[in-house]
C-alpha positions as a printed NumPy array, in Angstrom:
array([[ -1.449, -28.668, -13.277],
       [ -3.094, -30.759, -10.564],
       [ -3.609, -27.841,  -8.115],
       [ -5.386, -25.806, -10.79 ],
       [ -7.633, -28.696, -11.737],
       [ -8.704, -29.077,  -8.1  ],
       [ -9.53 , -25.362,  -7.912],
       [-11.613, -25.603, -11.088],
       [-13.574, -28.415,  -9.443],
       [-14.216, -26.08 ,  -6.485],
       [-15.683, -23.368,  -8.73 ],
       [-12.647, -21.262,  -9.647],
       [-11.708, -20.364, -13.219],
       [ -8.722, -18.439, -14.519],
       [ -8.353, -15.703, -17.139],
       [ -5.545, -13.613, -18.569],
       [ -2.343, -12.484, -16.882],
       [ -2.755,  -8.957, -15.47 ],
       [  0.369,  -8.474, -13.359],
       [  3.789,  -9.771, -12.338],
       [  5.654,  -9.486,  -9.05 ],
       [  9.01 , -10.644,  -7.746],
       [  7.751, -14.087,  -6.777],
       [  4.309, -14.4  ,  -8.27 ],
       [  1.958, -13.633, -11.12 ],
       [ -1.543, -12.198, -10.976],
       [ -4.353, -13.537, -13.154],
       [ -7.965, -12.59 , -13.614],
       [-10.205, -15.227, -12.068],
       [-13.809, -16.005, -11.232],
       [-15.486, -17.957,  -8.497],
       [-18.87 , -19.579,  -9.014],
       [-20.545, -20.544,  -5.768],
       [-21.746, -24.093,  -6.291],
       [-24.693, -23.621,  -3.93 ],
       [-26.062, -20.182,  -4.788],
       [-24.705, -19.934,  -8.325],
       [-23.314, -16.453,  -7.595],
       [-20.279, -15.546,  -9.719],
       [-17.601, -13.237,  -8.28 ],
       [-14.889, -11.497, -10.317],
       [-11.505, -12.001,  -8.675],
       [ -7.789, -11.6  ,  -9.156],
       [ -5.489, -14.45 ,  -8.187],
       [ -1.907, -14.066,  -7.032],
       [ -0.224, -17.331,  -7.993],
       [  3.051, -18.324,  -6.29 ],
       [  5.105, -21.444,  -7.101],
       [  7.099, -22.465,  -4.03 ],
       [ 10.17 , -23.907,  -5.774],
       [ 10.674, -20.652,  -7.708],
       [ 10.946, -18.576,  -4.53 ],
       [ 14.009, -18.045,  -2.297],
       [ 13.978, -19.744,   1.083],
       [ 13.953, -16.411,   2.958],
       [ 10.723, -15.45 ,   1.203],
       [  9.064, -18.805,   1.942],
       [ 10.071, -18.973,   5.591],
       [  9.814, -15.306,   6.609],
       [  7.987, -12.923,   4.296],
       [  5.273, -15.182,   2.867],
       [  4.042, -16.611,   6.218],
       [  3.964, -13.069,   7.61 ],
       [  1.987, -11.802,   4.603],
       [ -0.555, -14.614,   4.843],
       [ -0.949, -14.085,   8.584],
       [ -1.548, -10.354,   8.096],
       [ -4.009, -10.867,   5.227],
       [ -6.137, -13.081,   7.479],
       [ -6.263, -10.394,  10.19 ],
       [ -7.12 ,  -7.216,   8.275],
       [-10.417,  -5.797,   7.04 ],
       [-10.922,  -2.233,   5.805],
       [-12.944,  -0.751,   2.916],
       [ -9.775,   0.695,   1.365],
       [ -7.7  ,  -2.465,   1.611],
       [ -8.209,  -5.048,  -1.102],
       [-10.57 ,  -7.736,   0.161],
       [ -9.201, -11.276,   0.276],
       [-11.684, -13.86 ,  -0.964],
       [ -9.712, -16.993,  -0.081],
       [ -6.206, -18.423,   0.285],
       [ -5.474, -21.909,  -1.023],
       [ -2.147, -23.63 ,  -0.337],
       [ -0.576, -26.884,  -1.414],
       [  2.909, -28.37 ,  -1.195],
       [  3.841, -26.757,  -4.5  ],
       [  1.731, -23.587,  -4.855],
       [ -0.089, -20.745,  -3.117],
       [ -3.193, -19.121,  -4.586],
       [ -4.322, -15.815,  -3.041],
       [ -7.737, -14.879,  -4.402],
       [ -8.848, -11.268,  -3.951],
       [-11.563,  -8.987,  -5.274],
       [-10.823,  -7.687,  -8.748],
       [ -9.954,  -3.986,  -9.052],
       [-11.515,  -3.147, -12.395],
       [ -9.479,   0.009, -13.084],
       [ -6.062,  -1.505, -12.393],
       [ -3.388,   0.221, -10.352],
       [ -3.034,   3.905,  -9.548],
       [  0.135,   4.451, -11.594],
       [ -1.391,   3.1  , -14.805],
       [ -4.603,   5.026, -14.135],
       [ -2.712,   8.337, -13.866],
       [ -0.733,   7.526, -17.017],
       [ -3.994,   6.884, -18.889],
       [ -6.087,   9.714, -17.459],
       [ -3.646,  12.367, -16.302],
       [ -3.408,  14.029, -12.908],
       [ -6.367,  14.172, -10.546],
       [ -8.094,  17.327,  -9.42 ],
       [ -7.492,  18.452,  -5.851],
       [-11.041,  17.353,  -4.96 ],
       [-10.36 ,  13.802,  -6.171],
       [ -6.91 ,  13.803,  -4.549],
       [ -8.58 ,  14.829,  -1.287],
       [-10.918,  11.81 ,  -1.352],
       [ -8.203,   9.388,  -2.423],
       [ -5.689,  10.597,   0.124],
       [ -8.273,  10.299,   2.886],
       [ -8.994,   6.723,   1.811],
       [ -5.303,   5.793,   1.844],
       [ -4.574,   7.553,   5.146],
       [ -7.629,   5.998,   6.766],
       [ -6.46 ,   2.528,   5.685],
       [ -2.898,   3.11 ,   6.867],
       [ -4.117,   4.518,  10.176],
       [ -6.233,   1.381,  10.601],
       [ -3.18 ,  -0.817,   9.974],
       [ -1.043,   1.217,  12.364],
       [ -3.766,   1.033,  15.024],
       [ -3.463,  -2.758,  14.995],
       [  0.355,  -2.613,  14.935],
       [  0.88 ,  -3.425,  11.257],
       [  3.016,  -1.426,   8.813],
       [  2.818,  -1.886,   5.038],
       [  6.423,  -0.856,   4.171],
       [  5.926,  -0.981,   0.405],
       [  3.363,   1.696,  -0.353],
       [  3.618,   2.844,  -3.962],
       [  1.242,   3.644,  -6.79 ],
       [  1.67 ,   0.159,  -8.274],
       [  0.387,  -1.366,  -5.02 ],
       [ -2.741,   0.779,  -4.903],
       [ -5.666,  -0.563,  -6.917],
       [ -8.782,   1.217,  -8.162],
       [-12.224,  -0.345,  -7.94 ],
       [-15.105,  -0.017, -10.402],
       [-16.397,   2.894,  -8.279],
       [-12.995,   4.641,  -8.411],
       [-12.19 ,   3.935,  -4.762],
       [ -8.608,   3.146,  -3.81 ],
       [ -7.619,  -0.219,  -2.347],
       [ -4.2  ,  -0.922,  -0.828],
       [ -2.742,  -4.256,  -1.949],
       [  0.448,  -6.355,  -1.861],
       [  1.429,  -6.994,   1.739],
       [  4.604,  -8.893,   0.862],
       [  6.806,  -6.568,   2.941],
       [  4.246,  -5.81 ,   5.648],
       [  5.075,  -6.7  ,   9.229],
       [  3.864,  -6.34 ,  12.755],
       [  5.361,  -3.293,  14.454],
       [  5.726,  -4.761,  17.937],
       [  8.053,  -7.498,  19.098],
       [  6.895, -10.073,  21.649],
       [  8.647,  -8.108,  24.398],
       [  6.849,  -4.914,  23.356],
       [  3.436,  -6.517,  23.845],
       [  4.243,  -6.966,  27.535],
       [  5.816,  -3.534,  27.95 ],
       [  4.016,  -0.867,  29.967],
       [  5.261,   1.764,  27.52 ],
       [  2.604,   1.854,  24.797],
       [  4.716,   4.149,  22.633],
       [  7.654,   1.755,  22.321],
       [  8.251,   0.368,  18.849],
       [ 10.986,  -1.816,  17.507],
       [ 13.158,  -0.084,  14.906],
       [ 13.829,  -1.923,  11.674],
       [ 17.022,  -2.088,   9.64 ],
       [ 15.613,  -4.098,   6.729],
       [ 15.793,  -2.268,   3.409],
       [ 12.615,  -3.004,   1.496],
       [ 10.318,  -1.27 ,  -0.932],
       [ 11.328,   1.211,  -3.635],
       [ 13.946,   3.914,  -3.117],
       [ 11.755,   6.486,  -4.906],
       [  9.106,   6.029,  -2.181],
       [ 11.509,   5.566,   0.744],
       [ 12.461,   8.316,   3.226],
       [ 16.067,   9.4  ,   3.823],
       [ 16.501,   7.276,   6.944],
       [ 15.744,   4.121,   4.957],
       [ 17.826,   5.072,   1.911],
       [ 20.811,   5.961,   4.114],
       [ 20.597,   2.677,   6.058],
       [ 19.628,   4.15 ,   9.443],
       [ 17.385,   2.086,  11.774],
       [ 13.893,   3.413,  11.199],
       [ 10.365,   3.592,  12.569],
       [  8.359,   1.581,  10.04 ],
       [  5.145,   3.528,  10.641],
       [  6.849,   6.796,   9.692],
       [  8.039,   5.114,   6.476],
       [  4.412,   4.536,   5.473],
       [  3.63 ,   8.218,   6.099],
       [  6.505,   9.349,   3.866],
       [  5.189,   7.095,   1.095],
       [  1.735,   8.647,   1.475],
       [  3.313,  12.041,   0.765],
       [  5.049,  10.704,  -2.343],
       [  1.791,   9.195,  -3.601],
       [ -0.187,  12.405,  -3.005],
       [  2.451,  14.39 ,  -4.892],
       [  2.211,  11.956,  -7.833],
       [ -1.603,  12.107,  -7.859],
       [ -1.492,  15.899,  -8.098],
       [  1.635,  16.431, -10.229],
       [  1.816,  13.273, -12.312],
       [  5.518,  12.896, -11.551],
       [  7.858,  11.556,  -8.868],
       [  8.909,  14.299,  -6.429],
       [ 12.435,  12.822,  -6.191],
       [ 14.728,  11.136,  -8.729],
       [ 16.196,   7.887,  -7.362],
       [ 18.73 ,   7.319, -10.162],
       [ 21.501,   8.77 ,  -7.979],
       [ 21.172,   7.75 ,  -4.323],
       [ 23.514,  10.415,  -2.944],
       [ 21.598,  13.133,  -4.794],
       [ 18.294,  11.544,  -3.755],
       [ 19.14 ,  11.839,  -0.063],
       [ 20.387,  15.414,  -0.538],
       [ 17.197,  16.418,  -2.379],
       [ 15.021,  14.761,   0.273],
       [ 16.734,  16.579,   3.112],
       [ 16.651,  19.907,   1.269],
       [ 13.014,  19.422,   0.156],
       [ 14.063,  19.898,  -3.461],
       [ 10.825,  18.579,  -4.957],
       [ 10.263,  17.925,  -8.639],
       [  6.794,  19.381,  -9.136],
       [  4.668,  20.897, -11.86 ],
       [  4.753,  24.596, -10.998],
       [  1.577,  25.346, -12.966],
       [ -0.321,  22.67 , -11.04 ],
       [  1.072,  23.714,  -7.662],
       [ -0.081,  27.313,  -8.2  ],
       [ -3.666,  26.043,  -8.169],
       [ -3.315,  23.727,  -5.164],
       [ -4.534,  24.915,  -1.777],
       [ -2.097,  25.712,   1.009],
       [ -3.798,  23.024,   3.155],
       [ -2.959,  20.369,   0.569],
       [  0.637,  21.582,   0.23 ],
       [  0.958,  21.489,   4.02 ],
       [ -0.034,  17.796,   4.053],
       [  2.722,  16.99 ,   1.55 ],
       [  5.164,  19.079,   3.607],
       [  4.369,  17.167,   6.822],
       [  4.53 ,  13.76 ,   5.12 ],
       [  7.832,  14.531,   3.39 ],
       [  9.47 ,  15.809,   6.566],
       [ 13.08 ,  14.499,   6.373],
       [ 13.343,  14.217,  10.175],
       [ 11.22 ,  11.176,  11.156],
       [ 10.791,  12.567,  14.667],
       [  9.004,  15.607,  13.218],
       [  7.112,  13.736,  10.504],
       [  3.428,  13.415,  11.284],
       [  1.798,  10.101,  12.129],
       [ -1.196,   8.791,  10.186],
       [ -3.504,   9.799,  13.044],
       [ -2.133,  13.353,  12.949],
       [ -2.75 ,  13.51 ,   9.198],
       [ -6.418,  12.703,   9.772],
       [ -6.684,  15.77 ,  12.024],
       [ -5.343,  18.123,   9.327],
       [ -7.702,  20.854,   8.02 ],
       [ -7.43 ,  19.515,   4.446],
       [ -9.071,  16.237,   5.5  ],
       [-11.617,  17.688,   7.943],
       [-14.595,  17.347,   5.581],
       [-13.769,  13.728,   4.69 ],
       [-13.283,  12.766,   8.35 ],
       [-16.603,  14.358,   9.341],
       [-18.373,  12.788,   6.364],
       [-17.029,   9.366,   7.295],
       [-18.075,   9.91 ,  10.897],
       [-21.641,  10.729,   9.845],
       [-21.88 ,   7.402,   8.02 ],
       [-21.239,   5.422,  11.202]])
């Protein structure tokens, strides 16, 4: 393929397939700097334009690329470069040596509360950063969270991400105003009741709900809600009928349980924001520790 040959000439090389998405495949890759000789381990998301629907190419992909160029956070996967041609898009990013969070839990079992505390702080800090610059992820799930060689979490896959303010909102004097979305995206198992039921929703509060689902999976090793029956899913969500490991939950602190409770609040108006989560007692040590590093 001509595009690939050009990239090889620029110092890129490609390895085995490590992941598949709706409209792209992810390969291991390397980049050898032709000046310094430095070699960097990467992953490459490869997208072929003519295999993607027009809506993806004209709406979601341009938005994703725009967002990727604007964001930088230690717990968001670092983009190395983006190369586009008339036929293909190559998104090169730092390689996450331990794969995604779901596979990691399947291989290694549930995390201790101490590890969950660090990981949840990393995720919440990254989401709060995104929300502070008016970006929502909208597809947070364990498969989209990668683990580095140092066992730090990195949020990836911004295919459904979007800016949270419309053009009119930028010129509004009301800083709290946010456009509600009606687009159904992401996975039902990670989506709050307002999304599953088709109600216009605050996209930032959707990210917070997903954080609660992810924390529950990290601790329990199972989904808190079954999405095989949508009517039952919504009922269970609203009644807080969680599927948890009772033996694990007996050992978990009340502060940790309270975080899950506030994230999985079925009323989005009462659900905490990412900034409120960072003020919770369970995360106090991590917040102070991060502050001391600055």
